[in-house]
C-alpha positions in Angstrom: 11.0 -26.1 75.2 14.1 -27.0 73.3 16.5 -24.2 72.9 17.3 -22.8 69.5 20.7 -23.8 68.1 23.4 -21.3 68.3 23.7 -21.2 64.5 20.2 -20.7 62.9 21.3 -22.5 59.8 21.5 -25.7 61.9 17.7 -25.7 61.8 18.0 -26.9 58.2 20.2 -29.8 59.1 18.3 -31.0 62.1 16.6 -34.4 61.7 13.4 -32.9 63.0 11.9 -29.5 63.8 11.1 -29.1 67.5 8.3 -26.6 66.6 6.5 -29.0 64.3 7.1 -27.2 61.0 8.4 -29.3 58.1 11.2 -27.6 56.2 12.8 -28.6 52.9 15.9 -28.1 50.9 15.5 -25.7 47.9 16.7 -27.4 44.8 16.4 -26.8 41.0 15.9 -23.1 41.6 18.0 -20.4 40.0 20.3 -18.0 41.8 19.3 -14.4 41.1 21.1 -12.7 38.2 23.2 -10.0 40.0 26.8 -8.8 40.2 27.1 -9.1 36.5 28.9 -6.5 34.4 26.2 -5.2 32.0 28.9 -4.1 29.5 31.4 -6.9 29.6 28.6 -9.5 29.6 27.1 -8.1 26.4 29.2 -9.1 23.4 26.9 -7.3 20.9 26.9 -4.1 22.9 30.7 -4.0 23.1 31.0 -4.7 19.4 28.6 -1.8 18.6 30.4 0.7 20.8 33.7 -0.2 19.0 32.2 -0.2 15.5 30.2 3.0 15.8 33.1 5.2 16.9 33.0 5.2 20.7 35.8 2.8 21.6 37.4 5.6 23.5 34.6 5.2 26.1 35.1 1.5 26.7 37.0 1.8 30.0 34.3 4.1 31.5 31.5 1.9 30.1 33.1 -1.2 31.7 33.3 0.6 35.0 29.7 1.7 34.8 28.6 -1.7 33.6 30.0 -3.3 36.8 28.2 -0.7 38.9 24.9 -1.0 37.1 24.9 -4.8 37.3 25.7 -5.0 41.0 23.1 -6.3 43.4 23.0 -3.1 45.4 22.4 -0.9 42.3 19.8 -3.2 40.8 18.0 -3.0 44.2 17.7 0.7 43.7 15.5 0.1 40.7 13.3 -2.3 42.6 12.8 0.1 45.5 12.1 3.1 43.3 9.1 1.1 41.8 7.9 -0.3 45.1 7.6 3.2 46.4 5.9 5.4 43.8 6.0 9.2 44.0 3.4 11.2 46.1 2.0 14.7 45.6 1.7 17.4 48.1 -0.2 20.3 46.5 0.0 22.5 49.6 2.0 22.7 52.8 0.3 22.2 56.1 -0.4 26.0 56.3 -2.3 26.0 53.1 0.5 27.5 50.9 0.7 26.1 47.3 3.9 24.0 46.9 3.2 21.5 44.1 5.8 19.1 45.6 6.3 15.6 44.3 8.0 13.4 46.9 10.2 10.4 45.8 11.8 7.5 47.5 15.6 7.9 48.1 16.3 5.2 45.5 14.7 7.3 42.8 17.0 10.2 43.7 20.0 7.9 43.8 19.3 6.8 40.2 18.7 10.4 39.1 21.9 11.5 40.7 23.9 8.6 39.0 22.4 9.3 35.6 23.2 13.0 35.7 26.7 12.5 37.1 27.3 10.0 34.3 26.2 12.7 31.8 23.1 10.8 30.4 21.3 14.1 30.3 23.9 16.2 28.4 27.2 14.6 27.5 26.9 14.8 23.7 26.2 18.5 24.1 28.6 19.4 26.8 31.4 17.2 25.5 30.9 16.8 21.7 33.2 14.4 20.0 33.3 11.4 17.7 31.0 8.7 19.1 29.5 11.0 21.9 25.9 10.0 21.1 26.9 6.3 20.8 28.7 6.3 24.2 25.7 8.0 25.8 23.3 5.6 24.2 25.4 2.6 25.5 25.4 4.1 29.0 21.7 4.8 28.9 21.1 1.3 27.6 22.7 -0.2 30.7 21.1 2.3 33.1 17.6 1.6 31.7 18.1 -2.1 32.3 18.3 -1.2 36.0 15.2 1.1 36.0 13.3 2.8 33.2 11.0 5.3 34.9 13.6 7.9 36.0 14.8 8.0 32.4 11.9 10.2 31.5 13.3 13.5 33.0 16.8 12.5 32.0 15.6 12.1 28.4 13.7 15.3 28.3 16.5 17.3 29.8 18.8 15.8 27.1 16.3 16.5 24.3 15.6 20.1 25.4 19.0 21.4 24.3 18.5 21.5 20.5 15.2 23.1 21.1 16.5 25.8 23.4 19.4 26.5 21.0 16.9 28.0 18.6 16.5 30.8 21.1 20.0 32.1 22.0 19.1 34.4 24.8 17.3 31.7 26.7 20.0 29.2 25.8 22.6 31.4 27.3 20.7 31.6 30.5 19.6 27.9 30.9 22.1 25.7 29.1 25.0 25.9 31.5 22.7 24.6 34.3 21.1 22.0 32.0 24.5 20.6 31.0 25.9 20.6 34.5 26.5 17.2 36.1 24.7 18.3 39.3 21.5 16.8 40.5 19.5 19.1 42.8 15.9 17.9 43.5 14.9 20.8 45.8 11.7 22.6 45.0 13.4 26.1 44.8 14.0 28.6 42.0 16.5 27.6 39.3 18.7 30.6 40.3 19.5 28.8 43.5 20.7 25.7 41.7 23.8 24.6 39.9 22.0 22.0 37.8 18.4 21.8 36.5 16.2 19.4 34.7 13.6 20.1 31.9 10.2 18.6 31.3 7.6 18.8 28.6 3.9 19.7 28.4 2.3 19.2 25.1 -0.7 16.9 25.5 -4.2 18.2 26.1 -7.3 16.1 26.7 -9.2 17.1 23.6 -6.4 16.5 21.2 -3.9 13.9 22.5 -1.4 13.4 19.7 -3.1 16.2 17.7 -1.3 19.0 19.4 -2.6 21.6 16.9 -6.0 21.1 18.7 -4.4 22.6 21.8 -6.4 25.3 23.5 -3.9 26.6 26.1 -3.5 30.3 25.5 -0.4 32.5 25.6 -1.1 36.1 26.4 1.7 38.6 25.8 2.9 40.2 29.1 4.4 43.1 27.1 6.4 43.1 23.9 5.6 40.1 21.7 7.8 37.6 19.8 10.7 35.1 20.4 12.3 35.4 23.8 9.5 37.6 25.2 7.4 36.9 28.2 3.8 35.6 28.0 1.3 34.4 30.6 -0.1 30.9 29.8 -3.6 29.8 30.7 -4.8 26.2 30.1 -5.0 22.6 31.1 -2.3 20.1 30.2 -3.6 16.5 30.5 -0.2 14.9 30.6 2.9 16.7 31.9 5.9 14.5 32.0 8.1 14.7 35.1 6.4 17.6 36.9 9.3 17.9 39.4 11.5 19.4 36.7 12.7 23.0 37.0 11.2 24.2 33.8 9.0 22.9 30.9 8.8 23.3 27.2 5.1 24.0 26.6 3.0 24.4 23.5 0.3 27.1 23.6 -1.7 29.3 21.2 -0.2 32.7 20.9 -1.9 35.5 18.9 0.1 34.3 15.9 -0.6 30.6 16.3 0.7 27.5 18.2 4.1 28.4 19.7 6.7 26.9 22.1 7.4 28.4 25.5 9.8 27.7 28.3 7.9 27.8 31.6 9.8 27.6 34.9 8.4 26.3 38.2 9.4 29.5 39.9 9.3 33.1 38.6 12.4 35.2 38.5 11.3 37.2 41.6 11.3 34.0 43.6 7.5 33.5 43.8 5.8 30.3 42.8 4.8 30.2 39.1 1.1 29.1 38.9 1.9 25.9 37.1 -0.3 23.8 39.4 -0.4 20.0 39.6 -4.0 18.7 39.7 -3.1 15.1 40.2 -0.4 12.4 39.5 -1.4 9.9 36.9 -1.7 6.3 38.0 0.1 4.3 35.3 0.4 0.6 34.7 4.1 1.0 34.1 6.8 3.6 34.6 5.7 3.6 38.2 8.8 5.3 39.7 8.3 8.3 37.5 5.7 11.0 38.1 3.4 12.1 35.3 0.8 14.7 36.1 -2.3 16.6 35.0 -1.5 20.3 35.4 -3.3 23.6 35.1 -1.5 26.8 34.0 -3.2 29.8 35.7 -1.3 32.7 34.2 2.0 30.8 34.3 4.9 33.0 33.2 6.8 31.7 30.2 9.2 32.8 27.4 8.6 32.2 23.7 11.1 29.8 22.2 11.6 30.1 18.4 9.3 31.9 16.0 5.7 32.6 16.8 3.3 30.2 15.2 6.1 27.7 14.7 5.8 25.8 18.0 5.6 22.3 16.4 8.6 22.9 14.2 10.5 24.3 17.2 9.8 21.4 19.5 10.1 18.7 16.9 13.9 18.4 17.4 13.2 17.7 21.1 10.7 15.1 20.1 13.2 13.5 17.7 15.7 13.1 20.5 13.1 11.6 22.9 12.1 9.1 20.2 15.7 8.1 19.9 15.7 7.5 23.6 12.6 5.4 23.3 14.6 3.2 20.9 17.3 2.9 23.6 14.9 2.2 26.4 12.9 -0.5 24.5 16.2 -2.1 23.3 17.3 -2.2 26.9 14.1 -3.8 28.1 14.6 -6.5 25.5 18.2 -7.1 26.6 17.2 -7.4 30.2 14.3 -9.7 29.4 16.5 -11.9 27.3 19.2 -12.0 30.0 16.7 -13.0 32.6 15.2 -15.8 30.4 18.5 -17.3 29.5 19.9 -17.1 33.0 16.8 -18.9 34.3 16.9 -21.6 31.7 20.5 -22.4 32.1 19.9 -23.1 35.8 16.5 -24.8 35.8 16.0 -28.5 34.9 12.8 -30.0 33.6 12.1 -33.5 32.2 15.6 -34.6 33.0 17.6 -31.8 31.3 18.4 -28.1 31.7 15.8 -26.0 29.9 18.5 -24.2 27.9 19.5 -27.5 26.3 16.0 -28.5 25.2 15.5 -27.8 21.5 12.1 -26.0 21.8 13.4 -23.7 24.5 16.7 -23.1 22.8 14.9 -22.0 19.7 12.7 -19.5 21.7 15.7 -18.1 23.6 17.6 -17.7 20.3 14.7 -15.9 18.7 14.5 -13.5 21.7 18.2 -12.9 21.4 18.0 -12.1 17.7 15.2 -9.6 18.3 17.1 -7.9 21.1 20.4 -7.7 19.2 18.7 -6.3 16.1 17.1 -3.6 18.1 20.3 -2.6 19.9 22.3 -2.7 16.7 20.0 -0.4 14.8 19.8 2.0 17.8 23.6 2.3 17.9 23.7 2.9 14.1 21.3 5.8 14.5 23.5 7.0 17.4 26.4 7.2 15.0 24.2 9.1 12.5 23.4 11.6 15.3 27.2 12.1 15.8 27.6 12.9 12.1 24.6 15.1 11.2 26.9 17.4 9.3 26.8 14.7 6.6 23.7 14.9 4.4 23.2 11.1 4.3 23.5 10.7 8.1 21.2 13.7 8.7 18.5 12.2 6.4 19.0 8.8 8.1 18.3 10.4 11.5 15.1 12.0 10.2 13.7 8.8 8.8 15.5 6.2 10.7 14.5 7.5 14.1 10.8 7.4 13.3 11.2 3.9 11.8 13.2 2.6 14.7 10.9 4.1 17.3 7.9 2.6 15.6 9.3 -0.9 15.2 11.5 -1.5 18.2 9.0 -0.1 20.7 6.2 -2.0 19.1 8.1 -5.3 19.3 9.0 -5.0 22.9 5.7 -6.0 24.6 5.5 -9.3 22.8 9.2 -9.9 23.5 8.7 -9.3 27.2 5.8 -11.7 27.4 7.7 -14.5 25.6 10.7 -14.0 28.0 8.3 -14.2 30.9 6.8 -17.4 29.6 10.3 -18.9 29.5 10.6 -18.4 33.2 7.1 -19.7 33.9 5.1 -19.1 37.0 7.8 -17.6 39.1 8.2 -14.9 36.4 4.7 -13.7 37.1 5.4 -13.1 40.8 6.0 -9.5 41.8 9.3 -10.4 43.5 10.7 -11.2 40.0 11.9 -8.4 37.7 9.6 -9.7 34.9 6.3 -8.0 35.9 8.0 -4.7 35.9 9.6 -5.3 32.5 6.3 -6.5 31.2 4.4 -3.4 32.4 7.1 -1.1 31.2 7.2 -2.7 27.7 4.2 -0.8 26.1 5.1 2.6 27.4 7.6 3.6 24.8 5.3 2.4 22.0 2.7 4.9 23.1 4.7 7.8 24.4 6.3 10.3 22.0 3.9 9.2 19.3 2.1 5.9 19.0 2.5 3.5 16.1 0.0 5.2 13.8 1.5 8.6 14.6 5.0 7.3 13.6 3.6 5.9 10.4 2.2 9.3 9.5 5.5 11.0 10.5 7.4 8.6 8.2 5.0 9.4 5.3 5.4 13.1 6.0 9.1 12.9 6.1 9.3 11.1 2.8 6.8 13.5 1.1 8.5 16.7 2.4 12.0 15.4 1.8 12.4 12.6 -0.7 16.1 12.6 0.2 15.2 10.7 3.4 13.9 7.8 1.4 17.0 8.0 -0.9 19.1 7.8 2.3 17.2 4.8 3.5 17.8 2.8 0.3 21.4 3.9 0.2 21.8 2.6 3.8 20.2 -0.7 3.0 21.9 -0.9 -0.4 25.3 -0.7 1.3 24.7 -4.4 2.3 23.7 -5.4 -1.2 25.0 -8.8 -2.3 25.5 -10.0 1.3 22.1 -11.5 1.7 19.7 -12.8 -1.0 16.9 -12.4 1.4 17.6 -8.7 2.1 18.2 -8.0 -1.6 14.8 -9.5 -2.5 13.1 -7.7 0.4 14.6 -4.3 -0.7 13.7 -4.8 -4.3 10.0 -5.6 -3.5 9.9 -2.7 -1.0 11.3 -0.2 -3.5 8.8 -1.3 -6.0 5.9 -1.0 -3.6 6.9 2.5 -2.5 7.0 4.0 -6.0 3.5 5.4 -5.5 2.8 6.7 -2.0 -0.7 8.2 -2.7 -2.3 5.5 -0.5 0.5 5.3 2.1 -1.9 5.6 5.0 -3.9 2.6 3.9 -0.7 0.6 3.6 1.2 2.4 6.3 1.7 -0.4 8.8 2.8 -2.9 6.2 5.3 -0.5 4.6 6.7 0.7 7.9 7.1 -2.9 9.1 9.1 -3.7 6.0 11.1 -0.5 6.2 12.1 -1.4 9.7 13.0 -5.0 9.0 15.2 -3.9 6.1 17.0 -1.4 8.2 17.6 -3.8 11.0 18.8 -6.5 8.6 21.2 -4.2 6.9 22.6 -3.0 10.2 23.2 -6.5 11.3 24.9 -7.5 8.0 27.1 -4.5 8.0 28.0 -5.2 11.6 29.0 -8.7 10.6 26.8 -9.9 13.4 26.6 -13.7 13.9 22.8 -13.4 14.1 22.4 -11.6 10.8 21.7 -14.8 8.7 19.2 -16.0 11.3 17.5 -12.6 11.2 17.2 -12.8 7.5 15.8 -16.3 7.4 13.3 -15.7 10.2 12.2 -12.1 9.4 12.7 -11.6 5.7 12.3 -14.9 3.9 8.9 -15.4 5.3 6.5 -12.4 5.8 4.0 -14.6 7.7 3.5 -13.8 11.4 5.2 -16.4 13.6 5.6 -17.0 17.2 9.0 -16.8 18.8 11.0 -20.0 18.4 9.8 -20.9 14.9 13.4 -21.0 13.6 14.7 -23.4 11.0 18.2 -24.0 9.7 19.6 -21.8 12.5 22.4 -22.6 15.0 20.3 -21.7 18.1 22.8 -22.8 20.6 25.5 -20.5 19.3 23.1 -17.6 19.3 22.0 -18.2 22.9 25.6 -18.6 24.0 26.5 -15.2 22.4 23.6 -13.5 24.2 24.0 -15.2 27.6 25.0 -12.7 30.4 28.4 -13.8 31.6 
């Protein structure tokens, strides 16, 4: 038998293979997109950070962008999804432990997110642009891996809710805001940092949380800050490994909000028992569970009977993070598609230079930049809620943005996948994970119809929100004939909202398009004109790539990861 050459690479240069296998040289195949700075390579993101008041964060965002785009860091996201969480309800001796086990890569991502302050920085270090800087960092982190963002988001969003109950806030917020990740299944008193989950959904009601049947029985004195025992079944508990949960339950005075820890103050296990982990099509790295409360001890947060109003601020923050996450998915999908097409040849030319493909890539880039630009604008509004206009914009703009951006992401992911072709369907590509993740944010934290109803409710209860919308869009008046015509028609069609539900999808689509167009115009984005032509001038549904009169090459060049 012929000996192997000293250098194994010599096999590829040998005139024949002594073992009879025929090898080939790999040509016309891309090099994987890694070791790219996710901040420096994203012109639109850098512009948004500077424009929306977070330029002070640029050095740290550049450093994090280099880390997040590295091959080693990206691999953490891959491994976290190849190795989903597992549940141990009991230890080997039969004791109840309700322990969710994760791959080390998941813990590495959680640790990085918390140390970067994605769970708390606007609260622990409030300053101009704090929400914008956090959004930019979350935007890059989510491009690496989306699933672990669930407990990060809920921990972040829990703060405004807990602040409504000062005694509980004093006890919990220092550990919530700490940049310490401690995944141990031990009482919160033994930890320097904790995470917070949410348990709202029940099987009989779904989005209709007022149909909840979980009961809260007073353990003594009643009212805000007092202890109750909760009995019921939660059909969807997000991130069951968290240290405590904000839970909706029926108290004697109506649906109320409670903080329910995994462990009781005396160090015993709180009977918040995990029945099973959900098997999800996406969001695989993250654990979602079905859980029974069997007399679980919890403390009322906010007024009795006002559970929805108490928890709504948390929901608003999680919806904002849905905007960030879906925008991030669009950015990564666009980057993957452009990077593939600039390396791959077909029919004698690089794909990126072929007009049909260039138009598709440009359209994907327009959609992604519009989503991110609107998200960062809402981030600035969150930083300035002391201003009446900005506060009203948060109330309506978050619901509009969550509805539209999250709904656009699945189609965007598919089109980007098609640009890559058959290799994009393979599980060793990042595209299947992006594709499966794409619908998640559109459904969680309120599906499309729920968002439409919330938009209608906001306008009816506070007409100032609609005034703020038209003031925001009106600030771009005269800059685009397409937007001016779109706004005038929309304003006319919204004079009478008695039949809003019947027209809800149409009106919400148009509200979103107007808000995105205005954000792009006010940002002086190079894609603003193309957005207006392709999204506003024609209201007919079109496939990606049906662009006319647009400099597609310039748009693709701007969006290309460098």
